[in-house]
C-alpha positions, 0 to 999 in steps of 0.5 A: 506487499506482505508475504507470509509462509502459511505452510511449506508448499504455498506462499500467501500475499496479503493486501491492506484493506480499509473499511470505508474511509472517506474518499479524501482520507490520506493514507501513508506512513506515520511522519515520525517513522520517516527519516533520511536514514529510513525513507518512505517506501510508498508515497501518501495517497488518498483512499479514492486514488488507492481504490481507483488504482487497485480496481483498474490496474490490479495489485502489482501495478497499484503497488508500483504506482504508489512507490515513493520517488 
């Protein structure tokens, strides 16, 4: 989840969207950015899993479903 202040009265929440990758495309952090000191916040997942989860559960639960353990 990314939050940005667009004005002093409202918050804005943005979600990532992917323009038609294949269902088996793997989405996740770049391996070179994940270290013991900076672990991944979210696990890898396929576009199919992301698409299915976000439409079934909504954004809040979708983000929870992809948290790294």
